[in-house]
MARBA-3410 file (N, C-alpha, C, O; in Angstrom, 1 decimal):
168
154.1,93.0,85.9,153.3,92.9,84.6,153.5,93.9,83.5,152.8,93.9,82.5 ~ 154.5,94.8,83.9,154.6,95.9,82.9,155.4,95.2,81.6,155.3,95.7,80.5 ~ 156.1,94.1,81.8,156.8,93.5,80.6,156.0,93.2,79.4,156.5,93.6,78.3 ~ 154.8,92.6,79.5,154.0,92.5,78.3,153.6,94.0,77.5,153.8,94.2,76.3 ~ 153.3,94.8,78.3,153.1,96.2,77.8,154.1,96.8,77.2,153.9,97.4,76.1
155.3,96.8,77.7,156.5,97.4,77.3,156.8,96.6,75.8,157.1,97.2,74.8 ~ 156.9,95.2,75.9,157.1,94.5,74.8,156.2,95.0,73.6,156.7,95.3,72.5 ~ 154.8,95.0,73.9,153.8,95.6,73.1,154.1,96.8,72.5,154.0,97.0,71.2 ~ 154.4,97.8,73.2,154.7,99.1,72.8,155.9,99.2,71.8,155.9,99.8,70.8 ~ 156.9,98.5,72.2,158.1,98.4,71.1,157.7,97.7,70.0,158.1,98.2,68.9
156.9,96.6,69.8,156.5,96.2,68.6,155.5,96.9,67.9,155.5,97.0,66.7 ~ 154.6,97.6,68.7,153.9,98.6,68.0,154.7,99.6,67.2,154.5,100.0,66.1 ~ 155.6,100.1,68.1,156.5,101.3,67.5,157.2,100.8,66.3,157.3,101.5,65.3 ~ 157.8,99.5,66.3,158.4,98.9,65.0,157.5,98.8,64.0,157.9,98.9,62.8 ~ 156.3,98.5,64.2,155.3,98.2,63.1,154.8,99.6,62.4,154.6,99.7,61.2
154.7,100.5,63.3,154.5,101.8,62.8,155.5,102.4,62.0,155.2,103.0,61.0 ~ 156.8,102.2,62.4,158.1,102.7,61.9,158.0,102.1,60.4,158.2,102.8,59.5 ~ 157.8,100.9,60.3,157.9,100.1,59.1,156.8,100.7,58.0,157.1,101.1,56.9 ~ 155.5,100.8,58.7,154.6,101.2,57.8,154.5,102.5,57.2,153.8,102.8,56.3 ~ 155.3,103.3,57.9,155.4,104.9,57.4,156.0,104.9,56.3,155.6,105.6,55.4
157.1,103.9,55.9,157.9,104.0,54.8,158.4,105.2,54.1,158.3,105.5,52.9 ~ 159.1,105.8,55.1,159.5,107.2,54.8,160.5,107.3,53.6,161.4,106.5,53.7 ~ 160.3,108.0,52.6,161.1,108.0,51.4,162.2,109.0,51.7,162.0,110.1,52.1 ~ 163.4,108.4,51.4,164.8,109.3,51.6,164.8,110.6,51.0,165.5,111.5,51.5 ~ 163.9,110.6,49.6,164.0,111.9,49.0,163.1,113.0,49.7,163.2,114.2,49.2
162.3,112.7,50.8,161.6,113.7,51.6,162.1,113.9,52.8,161.4,114.2,53.7 ~ 163.6,113.6,53.0,164.1,113.7,54.3,164.2,115.2,54.8,164.4,115.3,56.0 ~ 164.1,116.2,54.0,164.1,117.5,54.8,162.7,117.8,55.2,162.7,118.8,55.9 ~ 161.5,117.1,55.0,160.3,117.6,55.5,160.1,116.7,56.7,160.1,115.5,56.7 ~ 159.9,117.6,57.9,159.7,116.8,59.1,158.2,116.0,59.1,157.2,116.5,58.5
158.2,114.9,59.8,157.1,114.3,59.9,156.9,113.5,61.2,157.8,112.6,61.6 ~ 155.7,113.9,61.9,155.5,113.4,63.3,154.4,112.5,63.4,153.3,113.0,62.9 ~ 154.4,111.3,63.9,153.6,110.5,64.2,153.2,110.1,65.5,154.1,109.7,66.2 ~ 152.0,110.2,66.0,151.6,110.0,67.4,150.9,108.7,67.5,149.9,108.6,66.7 ~ 151.1,107.6,68.3,150.5,106.4,68.3,150.3,106.0,69.6,151.1,106.4,70.5
149.3,105.1,69.9,148.9,104.5,71.1,148.0,103.5,71.1,147.4,103.3,70.0 ~ 147.6,102.7,72.2,146.5,101.7,72.0,145.7,101.9,73.2,146.1,102.5,74.2 ~ 144.5,101.2,73.0,143.5,101.1,74.0,143.1,99.5,74.2,142.8,98.8,73.2 ~ 143.0,99.1,75.5,142.8,97.8,75.7,141.7,97.7,76.8,141.4,98.6,77.6 ~ 141.0,96.4,76.7,140.0,96.0,77.7,140.8,95.3,78.9,141.4,94.2,78.7
140.8,96.1,80.2,141.5,95.3,81.2,140.5,94.5,82.0,139.8,94.9,82.9 ~ 140.4,93.2,81.2,139.2,92.3,81.5,139.0,91.8,83.0,137.9,91.5,83.5 ~ 140.2,91.8,83.7,140.1,91.5,85.0,140.3,92.5,86.1,140.5,92.2,87.3 ~ 140.4,93.8,85.7,140.5,94.9,86.4,141.5,95.0,87.4,141.3,95.4,88.6 ~ 142.9,94.4,86.8,143.9,94.4,87.6,145.0,95.5,87.3,146.2,95.4,87.6
144.6,96.4,86.5,145.4,97.5,86.1,146.7,97.1,85.3,147.7,97.8,85.4 ~ 146.5,96.0,84.5,147.7,95.5,83.6,147.2,94.8,82.4,146.0,94.5,82.4 ~ 148.0,94.6,81.5,147.5,93.9,80.4,147.8,92.4,80.6,149.0,92.0,80.7 ~ 146.7,91.5,80.8,147.0,90.1,81.1,146.6,89.2,79.9,146.2,89.7,78.8 ~ 146.6,88.0,80.2,146.2,86.9,79.1,144.7,87.1,78.9,144.2,86.5,77.9
143.8,87.7,79.7,142.6,88.0,79.5,142.3,89.4,78.8,141.2,89.6,78.2 ~ 143.1,90.0,79.0,143.1,91.4,78.3,142.8,91.3,76.7,143.1,90.3,76.1 ~ 142.2,92.4,76.1,142.1,92.4,74.6,142.1,93.9,74.1,141.6,94.7,74.8 ~ 142.6,94.2,72.9,142.5,95.5,72.4,141.2,96.1,71.9,140.4,95.4,71.2 ~ 140.9,97.1,72.2,139.5,97.6,71.8,139.4,98.4,70.7,139.9,99.6,70.7
138.8,97.8,69.6,138.3,98.7,68.4,137.3,99.5,68.7,136.3,99.2,69.4 ~ 137.4,100.7,68.1,136.1,101.7,68.2,136.2,102.5,69.3,135.3,103.3,69.5 ~ 137.3,102.5,70.1,137.4,103.4,71.3,137.8,104.8,70.8,138.5,104.9,69.9 ~ 137.2,105.9,71.5,137.5,107.2,71.0,138.5,107.8,72.0,138.4,107.7,73.3 ~ 139.5,108.4,71.4,140.7,108.9,72.2,140.9,110.5,71.7,140.8,110.9,70.5
141.1,111.2,72.8,141.5,112.6,72.5,143.1,112.9,72.6,143.7,112.7,73.6 ~ 143.6,113.3,71.5,145.0,113.5,71.6,145.3,115.2,71.7,144.9,115.9,70.8 ~ 146.0,115.5,72.7,146.5,116.9,72.9,148.1,117.0,72.7,148.8,116.3,73.5 ~ 148.6,117.9,71.7,150.0,117.9,71.5,150.5,119.3,71.5,149.9,120.3,71.2 ~ 151.7,119.4,71.9,152.4,120.8,72.1,153.8,120.7,71.5,154.6,119.8,71.9
154.2,121.6,70.5,155.4,121.3,69.9,156.0,122.9,69.9,155.3,123.9,69.8 ~ 157.4,123.0,70.1,158.0,124.1,70.0,158.7,124.3,68.8,159.6,123.4,68.4 ~ 158.5,125.4,67.9,159.0,125.3,66.6,159.9,126.8,66.7,159.6,127.7,67.4 ~ 161.0,126.6,65.9,161.9,127.8,65.9,162.4,128.1,64.4,163.0,127.2,63.7 ~ 162.1,129.3,64.0,162.7,129.8,62.7,163.8,130.7,63.0,164.1,130.9,64.2
164.5,131.3,62.0,165.6,132.3,62.1,165.0,133.5,62.9,165.8,134.0,63.8 ~ 163.8,134.0,62.8,163.2,135.0,63.5,162.3,134.9,64.5,162.0,135.9,65.1 ~ 161.7,133.7,64.7,160.7,133.5,65.8,160.9,132.2,66.5,161.6,131.3,66.0 ~ 160.1,132.2,67.7,159.8,130.9,68.5,158.6,130.9,68.8,158.0,131.8,69.3 ~ 157.9,129.8,68.3,156.6,129.7,68.4,156.1,128.3,69.1,156.8,127.4,69.0
155.1,128.2,69.7,154.6,127.0,70.3,153.2,126.6,69.5,152.2,127.4,69.5 ~ 153.3,125.4,68.9,152.0,125.0,68.2,151.5,124.0,69.0,152.2,123.1,69.5 ~ 150.1,124.1,69.3,149.3,123.3,70.1,148.0,122.8,69.3,147.4,123.6,68.7 ~ 147.6,121.4,69.4,146.4,121.0,68.8,145.8,120.0,69.4,146.4,119.4,70.3 ~ 144.6,119.8,69.2,143.8,118.8,70.0,142.9,117.9,68.7,142.3,118.6,67.9
142.9,116.6,68.7,142.3,115.9,67.8,141.6,114.8,68.5,142.2,114.3,69.5 ~ 140.5,114.3,67.9,140.0,113.0,68.4,140.1,111.9,67.3,139.9,112.1,66.1 ~ 140.5,110.8,67.9,140.8,109.6,67.0,139.9,108.4,67.4,139.4,108.3,68.5 ~ 139.8,107.5,66.5,139.0,106.3,66.9,139.9,105.2,66.7,140.5,105.1,65.6 ~ 140.1,104.1,67.8,141.1,103.1,67.5,140.6,102.1,66.3,139.4,102.0,66.1
141.6,101.6,65.7,141.2,100.6,64.6,140.9,99.4,65.3,140.9,99.3,66.5 ~ 140.7,98.3,64.4,140.3,96.9,64.7,141.4,96.3,65.6,141.2,95.2,66.2 ~ 142.5,96.8,65.7,143.6,96.3,66.6,143.7,97.1,67.8,144.6,96.8,68.5 ~ 142.9,98.1,68.1,143.0,98.9,69.3,143.9,100.0,69.2,144.3,100.5,70.3 ~ 144.5,100.4,68.1,145.5,101.3,67.8,144.9,102.6,67.2,144.1,102.6,66.3
145.2,103.8,67.9,145.0,105.0,67.4,146.3,105.7,66.9,147.3,105.5,67.5 ~ 146.2,106.5,65.7,147.5,107.1,65.2,147.1,108.4,64.6,146.0,108.5,64.0 ~ 147.9,109.4,64.7,147.8,110.7,64.0,149.1,111.1,63.4,150.1,111.0,64.0 ~ 149.0,111.4,62.2,150.1,111.9,61.6,150.1,113.4,61.2,149.1,114.0,60.9 ~ 151.3,113.9,61.4,151.4,115.4,61.2,152.6,115.5,60.0,153.8,115.5,60.2
152.1,115.7,58.7,153.1,115.9,57.7,154.2,116.9,57.9,155.3,116.5,57.6 ~ 154.0,118.1,58.5,155.0,119.1,58.5,154.6,120.2,59.5,153.4,120.6,59.6 ~ 155.6,120.5,60.3,155.4,121.7,61.2,156.7,122.4,61.0,157.8,122.0,61.3 ~ 156.4,123.6,60.3,157.4,124.7,60.0,158.4,124.9,61.2,158.0,125.3,62.3 ~ 159.7,124.9,61.0,160.4,125.3,62.1,160.8,124.1,63.2,161.7,124.3,64.0
160.1,123.0,63.0,160.3,121.9,63.8,161.4,120.9,63.3,161.2,120.3,62.2 ~ 162.5,120.7,64.1,163.4,119.8,63.5,163.3,118.6,64.6,163.6,118.6,65.7 ~ 162.8,117.6,63.9,162.5,116.4,64.6,163.8,115.8,65.4,163.7,115.5,66.6 ~ 164.9,115.8,64.7,166.1,115.2,65.3,166.6,116.0,66.4,167.3,115.5,67.3 ~ 166.3,117.3,66.6,166.5,118.1,67.7,165.6,118.3,68.6,165.9,118.6,69.8
164.2,118.0,68.3,162.9,118.5,68.9,162.4,117.7,69.9,161.6,118.1,70.8 ~ 162.7,116.4,69.8,161.9,115.5,71.0,162.5,115.7,72.4,163.4,115.1,72.9 ~ 161.8,116.7,72.9,162.1,116.9,74.3,161.1,117.1,75.2,160.0,117.0,74.7 ~ 161.1,117.4,76.5,159.9,117.7,77.4,159.2,118.9,77.0,158.0,119.1,77.4 ~ 159.9,119.8,76.2,158.9,121.0,75.7,158.0,120.5,74.4,157.1,121.2,73.9
158.3,119.4,74.0,157.3,118.7,72.9,156.8,117.6,73.5,157.6,116.7,73.9 ~ 155.5,117.6,73.6,154.9,116.5,74.2,153.4,116.2,73.7,152.8,117.1,73.1 ~ 153.0,115.0,74.0,151.6,114.7,73.5,151.0,114.0,74.6,151.7,113.3,75.3 ~ 149.7,114.1,74.8,148.9,113.3,75.8,147.7,112.9,75.3,147.1,113.6,74.5 ~ 147.1,111.7,75.6,145.8,111.2,75.1,144.9,110.7,76.3,145.3,110.2,77.4
143.6,111.0,76.0,142.4,110.9,77.0,141.6,110.0,76.6,141.5,109.8,75.3 ~ 141.0,109.1,77.3,139.8,108.3,76.9,138.5,109.1,76.6,138.2,109.9,77.5 ~ 137.9,109.0,75.6,136.4,109.5,75.5,135.3,108.8,75.8,134.5,109.0,76.7 ~ 135.4,107.6,74.9,134.4,106.6,75.1,134.7,105.1,74.5,135.5,105.0,73.6 ~ 134.0,104.2,75.0,134.2,102.9,74.3,132.9,102.4,73.8,131.8,102.4,74.4
133.0,101.9,72.6,131.9,101.5,71.8,131.5,99.8,72.2,130.5,99.2,71.7 ~ 132.4,99.3,73.1,132.2,97.9,73.6,131.1,98.0,74.7,131.3,98.8,75.6 ~ 130.1,97.4,74.8,129.1,97.2,75.9,129.6,96.5,77.1,129.2,96.7,78.3 ~ 130.6,95.6,76.7,131.1,94.7,77.8,132.4,95.3,78.4,132.8,94.8,79.5 ~ 133.0,96.3,77.8,134.1,96.8,78.5,134.0,98.3,78.3,134.7,98.8,77.3
133.3,99.1,79.2,133.2,100.5,78.9,133.3,101.5,80.0,132.8,102.6,80.0 ~ 134.0,100.9,81.1,134.2,101.7,82.2,135.7,102.2,82.3,136.6,101.4,82.4 ~ 136.0,103.6,82.3,137.2,104.0,82.1,138.1,103.4,83.2,137.7,103.4,84.4 ~ 139.5,103.0,82.9,140.4,102.6,84.0,141.5,103.5,83.9,141.6,104.5,84.7 ~ 142.5,103.2,82.9,143.5,104.1,82.8,143.1,105.3,81.8,143.3,105.2,80.6
142.6,106.4,82.5,141.9,107.5,81.7,143.0,108.3,80.7,142.8,108.4,79.5 ~ 144.0,108.9,81.4,144.9,109.6,80.7,146.2,109.2,80.6,146.7,108.6,81.6 ~ 147.0,109.4,79.6,148.3,109.2,79.6,149.1,110.4,79.1,148.8,110.9,78.0 ~ 150.2,110.8,79.7,151.3,111.9,79.3,152.5,111.2,79.2,153.5,111.7,78.7 ~ 152.6,110.0,79.7,153.8,109.4,79.6,154.1,108.9,78.1,153.1,108.4,77.4
155.2,109.0,77.6,155.6,108.8,76.3,157.1,108.3,76.0,157.9,108.4,76.9 ~ 157.3,107.9,75.0,158.7,107.8,74.5,158.8,108.2,73.1,157.8,107.8,72.5 ~ 159.7,108.8,72.5,159.9,109.1,71.2,161.2,108.5,70.7,162.2,108.4,71.4 ~ 161.1,108.1,69.3,162.1,107.8,68.4,162.3,108.7,67.4,161.4,109.2,66.8 ~ 163.6,109.1,67.1,163.9,110.1,66.2,164.8,109.4,65.2,165.5,108.4,65.5
164.7,109.9,64.1,165.6,109.5,62.8,166.2,110.8,62.2,165.5,111.6,61.6 ~ 167.4,110.9,62.3,168.1,111.8,61.9,167.9,112.1,60.3,167.7,113.2,59.8 ~ 168.1,110.9,59.7,168.2,110.8,58.2,166.9,111.2,57.7,166.9,111.8,56.6 ~ 165.7,110.9,58.3,164.5,111.1,57.7,163.7,112.2,58.4,162.6,112.5,58.0 ~ 164.3,112.9,59.5,163.6,113.8,60.2,162.2,113.3,60.5,161.3,114.1,60.2
162.0,112.2,61.1,160.8,111.6,61.5,160.9,111.4,63.0,161.9,110.9,63.6 ~ 159.8,111.8,63.7,159.6,111.4,65.1,158.3,110.7,65.3,157.2,111.0,64.7 ~ 158.5,109.7,66.2,157.3,108.8,66.4,157.1,108.9,68.0,158.0,108.5,68.8 ~ 156.0,109.4,68.5,155.6,109.7,69.8,154.5,108.5,70.1,153.4,108.4,69.6 ~ 155.1,107.5,70.9,154.4,106.4,71.4,154.0,106.6,72.7,154.8,106.9,73.5
152.6,106.6,72.9,151.9,107.0,74.3,151.6,105.6,74.7,151.2,104.7,74.0 ~ 151.9,105.7,76.2,151.7,104.5,76.8,150.1,103.9,76.8,149.2,104.8,76.6 ~ 149.7,102.8,76.9,148.3,102.3,76.9,147.3,102.9,77.9,147.5,103.1,79.1 ~ 146.0,103.0,77.1,145.0,103.4,77.9,143.9,102.3,78.0,143.8,101.5,77.1 ~ 143.2,102.3,79.1,142.3,101.0,79.2,140.9,101.4,79.8,140.8,102.3,80.5
140.0,100.5,79.4,138.7,100.4,79.8,138.6,99.0,80.7,139.6,98.3,80.8 ~ 137.5,98.9,81.4,137.4,97.6,82.3,135.8,97.5,82.2,135.1,98.5,82.0 ~ 135.3,96.1,82.4,134.1,95.8,82.5,133.4,96.4,83.7,134.1,96.8,84.7 ~ 132.1,96.6,83.6,131.5,97.1,85.0,131.5,96.2,86.1,131.4,96.5,87.3 ~ 131.5,94.8,85.7,131.6,93.6,86.7,132.7,92.7,86.2,132.8,92.4,85.0
133.5,92.3,87.1,134.5,91.4,87.1,133.9,90.0,86.8,133.0,89.6,87.5 ~ 134.6,89.2,85.8,134.2,87.9,85.5,134.9,86.9,86.4,136.0,86.5,86.0 ~ 134.3,86.5,87.5,135.1,85.7,88.6,135.4,84.2,87.8,136.4,83.5,88.1 ~ 134.6,83.8,86.8,135.0,82.6,86.2,136.4,82.6,85.5,137.1,81.6,85.5 ~ 136.6,83.7,84.9,138.0,83.7,84.2,139.0,84.4,85.0,140.1,84.1,84.8
138.6,85.3,86.0,139.6,86.1,86.6,139.9,85.8,88.0,140.7,86.5,88.6 ~ 139.1,84.8,88.6,139.1,84.7,89.9,138.6,85.8,90.9,138.0,86.8,90.5 ~ 138.9,85.7,92.1,138.3,86.6,93.0,139.3,88.0,92.9,139.0,89.0,93.6
END
């Protein structure tokens, strides 16, 4: 059942890529985007099924670490932010510039982001299921110095499984 999630993540990535509309004249300024989704695993089967749906208003904590190098120093930049999913269950964080970070060379194991669930605003789906993700894939554009870190999906589940729609 990973196929629907993989397909969704790739379509999400394409959507984010298009929505960024990077201007070629700003190609020298690095730009990093971190995106992910939160969904309700309605049948508590640890996958995105046709009964699952994306959760708006879910709170997520994002922790990122990037290595930056300038001619004289090498630094590690770390930050933590909280984000709330939009009406499509998507959270997003944009970092306009990290001095010394070359996106085209920098997407590696030394540069990483991770997301953790904080809470769900949905009374029907508020039990954490997939709590933390450090799995990610990144897409780089050498021309625009753009990196998109797409984190794998996080999920909540209902406190009680609905046997009518999910079966036993």
